[in-house]
VOVO-771409 format. One line per 8 residues: their letters; for each residue z, x negated, y of N, C-alpha, C, O, CB. Coordinates in steps of 0.001 Angstrom, whole numbers, plus 500000, padded with zeros to 6 digits. Glycine has a CB too. Layout:
N
a) Z X Y Z X Y Z X Y Z X Y Z X Y; ...
This chain:
81
xxxxxxxx) 601665 935586 782902 600499 936489 782808 600335 937063 784420 601166 937445 785244 600806 937795 781579; 599078 936951 784446 598612 937976 785653 598667 939245 785513 598194 939801 784522 597341 937874 786036; 599320 939955 786596 599181 941249 786696 597892 942130 786302 596862 941652 786777 599450 941400 787866; 597697 943339 785524 596314 944170 785310 596562 944959 786791 597510 945630 787198 596211 945378 783633; 595323 944585 787385 595157 945492 788298 593750 945967 788336 592822 945197 788092 595590 945007 789492; 593538 947436 788688 592545 948131 788190 591936 948864 789815 592606 949183 790796 593181 949247 786850; 590721 948937 789639 590063 949633 791049 590559 951305 791072 590432 952094 790135 588057 949541 790996; 590938 951484 791929 591730 952461 792366 593028 952807 792008 593360 953990 791941 591186 953324 792228
xxxxxxxx) 593932 951733 791730 595123 951851 791745 595438 952111 793046 594777 951751 794020 595715 950877 791208; 596438 952730 793057 597171 953165 794096 599135 952394 794402 600087 952925 793829 597071 954888 793693; 599271 951520 795078 600256 950657 795307 601274 950984 796348 601022 951458 797456 599699 949529 795574; 602649 950628 795796 603405 950868 797057 604058 949421 797264 604693 948811 796404 604574 952175 796933; 603746 948925 798748 603796 947578 799114 605487 947420 799377 606239 948388 799489 602737 947250 800502; 605846 946213 799439 607659 946035 799601 607722 946093 801320 608800 946396 801830 608471 944092 798831; 606454 945774 802263 606756 946285 803803 605988 947265 803955 605203 947692 803109 606509 945331 804996; 606203 947781 805292 605336 949171 805452 604309 948305 806419 604342 947178 806915 606264 950822 806291
xxxxxxxx) 603442 949336 806430 602097 948813 807087 602733 949214 808809 603778 949814 809059 600311 949891 806409; 602041 948836 809494 602503 949248 810889 602237 950628 811222 602953 951327 811939 601866 948430 811936; 601326 950922 810742 601273 952968 810644 602329 953279 809848 602318 954510 809858 599741 953878 809748; 603214 952935 809181 604148 953805 808845 604237 953878 807105 605170 954231 806384 603763 955190 809590; 603017 953446 806808 602771 953888 805655 602970 952862 804345 602584 951745 804689 601498 954372 805804; 603273 952865 803456 603639 951784 802359 602789 952101 801029 603074 951374 800078 605347 951826 801987; 602007 952859 800855 600944 953442 799781 599378 952648 799953 598870 953130 800965 600749 955289 800102; 598798 952007 799571 597487 951337 799721 596848 951649 798390 597591 951804 797421 597580 949715 800037
xxxxxxxx) 595318 951773 798227 594599 951877 796885 593994 950841 796928 593835 950398 798065 593710 952987 796570; 593468 950103 795884 592767 949069 795402 591300 949402 795373 590760 950222 794631 593273 948702 794125; 590537 948380 796609 589094 948885 796487 588033 947590 796137 586815 947524 795968 588654 949652 798009; 588940 946782 796124 588214 945149 795534 589015 944624 794421 590246 944611 794419 588247 943760 796785; 588273 944196 793488 588829 943056 792696 588106 941727 792513 586887 941664 792675 589045 943520 791433; 588661 940920 792258 588482 939424 792279 589414 938205 792705 590633 938351 792794 587520 939291 793001; 588791 937019 792958 590100 936100 793188 590582 936915 794724 591683 936559 795143 589651 934030 793367; 589982 937753 795397 590634 938288 796295 590824 939744 796311 589828 940455 796177 590144 937898 797290
xxxxxxxx) 592059 940307 796468 592153 941484 796472 591960 942408 797364 592707 942300 798335 592919 941605 796174; 590990 943563 797397 590805 944620 798489 591915 945712 798822 592239 946449 797891 589611 945373 798128; 592344 945835 799687 593206 947220 799628 593143 948084 800549 592628 947369 801409 594503 947079 799581; 593283 949176 801088 592975 950218 802178 594316 951169 802069 594758 951780 801095 591405 951127 801872; 594775 951079 803343 596117 952064 804014 595858 953371 803706 595068 953957 804446 596332 952056 805733; 596499 954162 802481 596106 955704 802422 596637 956266 803488 596898 957441 803231 596574 956503 801206; 597054 955832 805087 597463 956773 806158 596529 956719 807057 596008 957716 807559 598728 956539 806779; 596223 955437 807353 595353 954991 808270 593740 954390 808078 593014 954026 809002 596102 954103 808780
xxxxxxxx) 593407 954394 806653 592548 953799 806458 591948 952519 806836 590730 952335 806827 592108 954410 806576; 592807 951641 807167 593139 950472 807546 592636 949427 806281 593433 949353 805346 594691 950507 807900; 591286 948551 806164 591036 947905 804952 591642 946262 805192 591493 945721 806288 589315 948034 804601; 592246 945645 804186 592821 944014 803935 592530 943507 802789 592742 944126 801746 594321 943789 803964; 591933 942155 802826 591458 941697 802077 592708 940382 801861 592936 939581 802767 589996 941541 802466; 593366 940347 800640 594340 939119 800468 594272 938462 799153 593690 939047 798240 595806 939529 800659; 594798 937326 798964 594660 936659 797746 595140 937222 796811 596083 937981 797036 595085 935560 797701; 594716 937065 795602 595562 937700 794412 597030 937370 794351 597895 938245 794323 594998 937252 793062
xxxxxxxx) 597229 936356 794335 598797 935672 794182 599508 936101 795417 600685 936114 795058 598849 933860 794105; 599470 936420 796526 599984 936724 797710 599818 938583 797299 600840 939205 797592 599009 935901 799190; 598924 939258 796816 599226 940535 796776 600119 941019 795476 600722 942093 795486 597958 941205 796875; 600141 940046 794274 601160 939966 793469 602582 940230 794009 603397 941112 793740 601069 938790 792941; 602616 939175 794864 604034 938969 795617 604738 940037 796286 605942 940263 796161 603910 938031 796650; 603774 940802 797136 603878 941605 797910 603732 943188 797619 603677 944097 798447 603167 941158 798671; 603674 943277 795937 603395 944826 795258 605222 944877 794917 606012 944017 794527 601961 944900 793397; 605367 946311 795283 606577 946493 794704 606177 947469 793317 606538 946940 792265 607663 947181 795856
xxxxxxxx) 605483 948821 793160 604954 949216 791813 603864 950080 792189 603390 950398 793279 606007 949944 790830; 603555 950416 790826 602159 951477 790962 602438 952663 790772 603199 953115 789917 601003 951306 790005; 601650 953399 791802 602108 954658 792053 601329 955612 791309 601827 956662 790904 602105 954941 793425; 599846 955221 791064 599080 955793 790337 597985 954677 789540 597361 953930 790293 598498 956830 791218; 597802 954581 788414 596576 953796 787887 595426 954432 788086 595319 955655 788176 596606 953501 786498; 594142 953283 788196 593037 953951 788268 592364 953698 786747 592952 953283 785749 592193 953460 789557; 591334 953971 786843 590719 954225 785339 590467 952633 784919 590192 951669 785633 589048 955299 785319; 590697 952749 783270 590888 950764 782790 589120 950602 782423 588355 951518 782121 592332 950260 780653
xxxxxxxx) 588881 949501 782530 587553 949003 782179 586835 949664 780932 587596 950292 780196 587683 947543 781935; 585864 949639 780667 585145 949796 778919 585802 948868 778416 586225 947965 779138 583391 949507 778527; 586022 948881 777125 586548 947504 776033 585855 946586 776061 586323 945448 776060 586615 947651 774561; 584279 946882 776101 583671 945352 776161 583574 944763 777171 583352 943553 777117 582497 945156 775772; 583683 945296 778187 583766 944458 779990 585079 944138 779753 585129 942954 780083 583556 945545 781769; 586299 944503 779341 587547 944067 779306 587425 942601 778273 587550 941451 778695 588556 945367 778748; 587224 942888 777221 587074 941448 776284 586354 940199 777068 586782 939045 777044 586039 941768 774833; 585206 940631 777751 584420 939549 778663 585037 939186 779403 584848 937970 779397 583365 939798 779336
xxxxxxxx) 585960 939497 780365 586664 939140 781335 587956 938190 780678 588246 937063 781080 587038 940451 782120; 588520 938794 779779 589990 938268 779132 589260 937056 778585 589640 935985 779058 590931 939368 777799; 588407 937014 777795 588115 935943 776938 587693 934683 778016 587860 933497 777733 586877 936411 775819; 587174 935117 779171 586940 933931 780341 588213 933470 780719 588314 932269 780968 586171 934427 781745; 589232 934209 780813 590316 933922 781474 591259 933139 780528 591984 932297 781059 590883 935143 782023; 591326 933299 779326 591785 932337 778402 591245 930925 778178 591879 929886 777997 591703 932905 777320; 589838 931145 778236 589189 929361 778219 589311 928611 779439 589106 927398 779502 587480 929214 777960; 589679 929414 780508 590024 928504 781789 591746 928034 781688 592161 927095 782367 589694 929547 783389
x) 592422 928619 780993 593706 928067 780864 593965 927137 779603 595070 926622 779433 594632 929179 780860
């Protein structure tokens, strides 16, 4: 089952960024996940699978989607599987 990732989640990654920070904010969702370093503001785009492997934990969670949008998105994922 895919990891539930929300916009504005703050995540701690397994390895530190060269600036020394482990914490990133999710700024884009889709097949690729966009994240921004909280210390130096560097932005990185990575595949969802790669992101899920590199994440260690959630520091804070963003706002959930509204229920209507969530049902629409998860129905499409169930049909694809």
